[in-house]
Backbone as a chain_set.jsonl record, in Angstrom:
{"seq": "XXXXXXXXXXXXXXXXXXXXXXXXXXXXXXXXXXXXXXXXXXXXXXXXXXXXXXXXXXXXXXXXXXXXXXXXXXXXXXXXX", "coords": {"N": [[0.065, 21.537, 34.085], [-1.799, 19.476, 34.222], [-1.339, 19.007, 31.442], [1.199, 17.694, 30.87], [0.015, 15.281, 30.812], [-1.434, 14.97, 28.686], [-1.87, 13.81, 25.512], [-1.674, 14.356, 22.159], [-3.529, 12.541, 19.517], [-1.607, 11.561, 16.76], [-2.516, 11.432, 13.76], [-1.637, 9.101, 11.075], [-0.811, 9.107, 7.633], [-3.132, 8.505, 5.017], [-1.792, 6.902, 2.79], [0.504, 5.628, 4.297], [-1.152, 3.939, 6.025], [-2.64, 2.313, 4.238], [-0.099, 1.176, 2.928], [0.611, 0.085, 5.205], [-1.386, -1.945, 5.336], [-1.257, -3.442, 3.155], [1.603, -4.705, 3.284], [1.103, -6.169, 5.472], [-0.534, -8.27, 4.594], [1.412, -9.211, 2.427], [3.622, -10.022, 3.925], [1.807, -11.624, 5.344], [1.427, -14.01, 3.78], [-0.908, -13.704, 2.168], [-0.496, -13.159, -0.278], [1.395, -14.802, -2.86], [4.819, -14.942, -3.854], [5.624, -13.708, -7.134], [2.637, -13.508, -7.653], [0.586, -11.467, -8.731], [-0.764, -8.471, -8.117], [-4.284, -7.107, -7.617], [-5.972, -4.782, -10.266], [-5.017, -1.35, -10.155], [-7.091, 0.41, -9.907], [-9.338, -1.39, -9.248], [-8.074, -2.19, -6.499], [-7.828, 0.375, -5.424], [-10.476, 0.723, -5.46], [-11.367, -0.991, -3.653], [-10.162, -0.817, -1.149], [-10.932, 1.765, -0.762], [-10.06, 3.86, -1.142], [-8.019, 6.821, -2.932], [-6.479, 6.193, -6.306], [-4.309, 8.218, -6.465], [-3.546, 7.917, -3.699], [-3.11, 5.279, -3.156], [-1.429, 4.588, -5.004], [0.98, 6.24, -3.693], [1.539, 4.39, -1.637], [1.696, 1.822, -2.889], [4.398, 2.772, -4.333], [6.073, 3.076, -1.821], [5.898, 0.401, -0.993], [7.236, -0.966, -3.128], [9.739, 0.566, -3.102], [11.008, -0.658, -0.854], [11.143, -3.296, -1.728], [9.252, -5.322, -1.936], [7.323, -5.517, -3.874], [6.904, -5.274, -7.563], [6.206, -2.811, -9.465], [5.267, -3.038, -13.037], [5.474, -1.307, -15.635], [3.858, -0.923, -18.728], [3.07, -0.057, -22.336], [0.312, -0.347, -22.861], [-0.488, -1.557, -20.501], [-0.25, -2.114, -17.228], [1.398, -3.933, -14.408], [1.349, -4.887, -11.038], [3.181, -6.688, -9.161], [4.32, -9.48, -6.976], [7.276, -9.64, -5.155]], "CA": [[-0.145, 20.973, 35.171], [-2.46, 18.153, 33.485], [-1.038, 19.177, 29.972], [2.264, 16.66, 30.31], [-0.137, 13.436, 30.422], [-2.425, 14.667, 27.552], [-0.974, 13.562, 24.187], [-2.621, 14.663, 20.645], [-3.329, 11.373, 18.702], [-1.099, 11.886, 15.616], [-3.02, 10.409, 12.6], [-0.672, 8.83, 10.119], [-1.282, 9.626, 6.161], [-3.86, 7.323, 4.441], [-1.302, 5.683, 2.113], [0.887, 4.691, 5.244], [-2.169, 2.983, 6.4], [-2.612, 1.369, 3.044], [1.172, 0.391, 3.046], [0.88, -1.147, 6.481], [-2.363, -3.128, 4.935], [-0.721, -4.499, 1.99], [2.548, -4.816, 3.891], [0.733, -7.242, 6.369], [-1.384, -9.247, 3.442], [2.685, -9.675, 1.792], [4.236, -10.834, 4.596], [1.564, -13.085, 6.123], [1.274, -14.878, 2.835], [-2.095, -13.731, 1.555], [0.005, -13.113, -1.708], [2.757, -15.435, -3.008], [5.547, -14.567, -4.743], [5.125, -13.514, -8.63], [1.594, -13.444, -7.666], [-0.031, -10.275, -9.621], [-2.316, -7.703, -7.526], [-5.278, -6.935, -8.287], [-5.361, -3.573, -11.363], [-4.971, -0.064, -9.294], [-8.536, 0.927, -10.169], [-9.933, -2.715, -8.378], [-7.327, -2.512, -5.321], [-8.226, 1.557, -4.556], [-11.876, 0.745, -4.546], [-11.539, -1.984, -2.413], [-9.539, -0.204, -0.062], [-11.718, 2.79, -0.407], [-8.909, 5.074, -1.243], [-8.071, 7.324, -4.408], [-5.528, 5.904, -7.009], [-3.251, 8.435, -6.063], [-2.988, 7.496, -2.311], [-2.849, 3.913, -3.421], [0.344, 4.79, -5.86], [1.846, 6.534, -2.931], [1.495, 3.467, -0.741], [2.716, 0.909, -3.669], [5.789, 3.461, -4.362], [6.809, 2.483, -0.701], [6.167, -1.015, -1.252], [8.614, -1.106, -4.31], [11.21, 0.822, -2.396], [11.288, -1.952, -0.195], [11.221, -4.163, -2.802], [7.87, -6.362, -1.722], [6.573, -5.665, -5.432], [7.742, -4.65, -8.284], [5.527, -2.159, -10.657], [5.702, -3.298, -14.295], [4.638, -0.364, -16.645], [3.878, -1.263, -20.36], [2.273, 0.981, -23.003], [-1.358, -0.656, -22.602], [-0.868, -2.617, -19.549], [0.525, -1.781, -15.965], [0.784, -4.815, -13.553], [2.065, -4.934, -9.778], [3.736, -8.369, -9.056], [5.076, -9.865, -5.534], [9.024, -10.112, -5.434]], "C": [[-0.346, 19.317, 34.628], [-1.823, 17.999, 31.958], [0.305, 18.082, 29.855], [1.493, 15.277, 30.021], [-1.37, 13.624, 29.327], [-1.586, 14.639, 26.191], [-2.184, 13.841, 23.416], [-2.392, 13.38, 20.003], [-2.85, 11.773, 17.531], [-1.784, 11.01, 14.514], [-2.253, 10.13, 11.413], [-1.568, 9.437, 8.544], [-1.792, 8.479, 5.855], [-2.874, 6.451, 3.744], [-0.246, 5.193, 3.163], [-0.2, 3.935, 5.784], [-2.281, 2.088, 5.178], [-1.453, 0.78, 2.973], [1.098, -0.567, 4.085], [-0.477, -2.468, 5.8], [-1.748, -4.236, 4.206], [0.63, -4.96, 2.452], [2.154, -6.373, 4.637], [0.159, -8.375, 5.765], [-0.077, -9.592, 2.91], [2.936, -10.429, 2.623], [3.79, -11.591, 5.171], [1.312, -14.018, 4.982], [-0.144, -14.956, 2.143], [-1.806, -13.706, -0.105], [1.216, -14.079, -1.895], [3.935, -14.7, -3.818], [5.339, -14.668, -6.419], [3.933, -13.392, -8.422], [1.164, -11.824, -8.238], [-1.298, -9.718, -8.634], [-3.142, -7.143, -8.143], [-4.942, -5.096, -9.097], [-5.528, -2.585, -9.746], [-6.701, 0.373, -9.184], [-9.352, -0.299, -8.884], [-9.532, -2.276, -6.877], [-7.887, -0.874, -4.743], [-9.633, 1.415, -4.222], [-12.255, 0.006, -3.441], [-11.177, -1.629, -1.092], [-10.103, 0.841, 0.352], [-10.88, 4.19, -0.358], [-8.591, 5.717, -2.661], [-6.93, 6.637, -4.763], [-4.126, 6.605, -6.513], [-2.496, 8.145, -4.397], [-2.357, 5.925, -2.406], [-1.553, 3.77, -4.284], [1.149, 5.03, -4.729], [2.767, 5.287, -1.798], [2.085, 2.284, -1.707], [4.193, 1.624, -4.319], [6.638, 2.762, -3.286], [7.008, 1.073, -0.868], [7.534, -1.564, -2.121], [9.772, -0.791, -3.846], [11.637, -0.106, -1.417], [11.313, -3.258, -0.45], [10.306, -5.359, -2.167], [7.729, -6.369, -2.959], [7.535, -4.65, -5.997], [6.515, -4.007, -9.839], [6.156, -2.054, -12.007], [4.797, -2.351, -15.259], [4.954, -0.798, -18.204], [3.034, 0.156, -21.245], [0.796, 0.824, -22.856], [-1.642, -1.242, -21.268], [0.106, -1.934, -18.328], [0.276, -2.906, -15.02], [2.117, -4.807, -12.321], [2.301, -6.402, -9.309], [4.579, -8.347, -7.454], [6.5, -10.037, -5.817], [9.236, -11.142, -4.3]], "O": [[0.438, 18.368, 34.596], [-1.846, 16.909, 31.386], [0.474, 17.6, 28.735], [1.942, 14.369, 29.321], [-2.157, 12.71, 29.081], [-0.712, 15.47, 25.943], [-3.351, 13.672, 23.77], [-1.23, 13.0, 19.867], [-3.664, 12.504, 16.967], [-1.497, 9.814, 14.487], [-2.215, 11.075, 10.625], [-2.65, 10.021, 8.481], [-1.243, 7.435, 6.209], [-2.972, 5.248, 3.986], [0.008, 4.02, 2.89], [0.284, 2.833, 6.044], [-1.879, 0.939, 5.362], [-1.608, -0.441, 2.938], [1.414, -1.753, 3.988], [-0.326, -3.687, 5.882], [-1.692, -5.441, 4.448], [0.896, -5.953, 1.775], [2.741, -7.433, 4.422], [0.297, -9.465, 6.321], [-0.199, -10.808, 2.759], [2.63, -11.606, 2.431], [4.503, -12.432, 5.719], [0.864, -15.08, 5.416], [-0.554, -15.997, 1.631], [-2.585, -14.088, -0.978], [2.043, -14.093, -0.983], [3.586, -13.705, -4.452], [4.9, -15.714, -6.898], [3.628, -12.85, -9.485], [1.955, -11.009, -7.763], [-2.386, -10.255, -8.426], [-2.882, -6.633, -9.233], [-4.048, -4.342, -8.712], [-5.968, -2.952, -8.656], [-7.243, 0.595, -8.101], [-9.822, 0.078, -7.81], [-10.424, -2.019, -6.069], [-8.377, -0.877, -3.613], [-10.112, 1.772, -3.146], [-13.108, 0.206, -2.576], [-11.742, -2.033, -0.076], [-10.031, 1.149, 1.541], [-11.06, 5.225, 0.285], [-8.961, 5.031, -3.614], [-6.186, 6.332, -3.83], [-3.104, 5.981, -6.227], [-1.309, 8.171, -4.072], [-1.344, 5.523, -1.833], [-0.77, 2.829, -4.151], [2.058, 4.222, -4.542], [3.921, 5.244, -1.371], [3.075, 1.737, -1.223], [5.034, 0.849, -4.775], [7.616, 2.06, -3.543], [8.13, 0.568, -0.887], [8.47, -2.301, -1.813], [10.768, -1.499, -3.989], [12.852, -0.226, -1.261], [11.464, -4.181, 0.35], [10.91, -6.407, -1.936], [8.062, -7.463, -3.416], [8.342, -3.819, -5.579], [6.183, -4.628, -10.848], [7.14, -1.369, -12.288], [3.636, -2.609, -15.576], [6.066, -0.957, -18.709], [2.536, 1.139, -20.696], [0.087, 1.823, -22.735], [-2.795, -1.429, -20.88], [1.119, -1.294, -18.612], [-0.897, -3.058, -14.681], [3.332, -4.749, -12.513], [1.336, -7.149, -9.145], [5.242, -7.43, -6.969], [6.809, -10.652, -6.838], [10.327, -11.695, -4.164]]}, "num_chains": 1, "name": "protein.A"}
């Protein structure tokens, strides 16, 4: 009977949370076009997540064409598109 009114809160994955945080920062103008995001280690540390989790979020942002990840031999940078 009362089971109908009880909903379990479904927790979203951390990478989705990070995606949403970065999405808001980008769309609200905290980063401008062609701005470079902080390095992955710095960004992961500031957000309190692993680099793997951060990379999952960055991949989604890249798929949505909000950022471009540029990988080089010695350097990687992520810029706002």
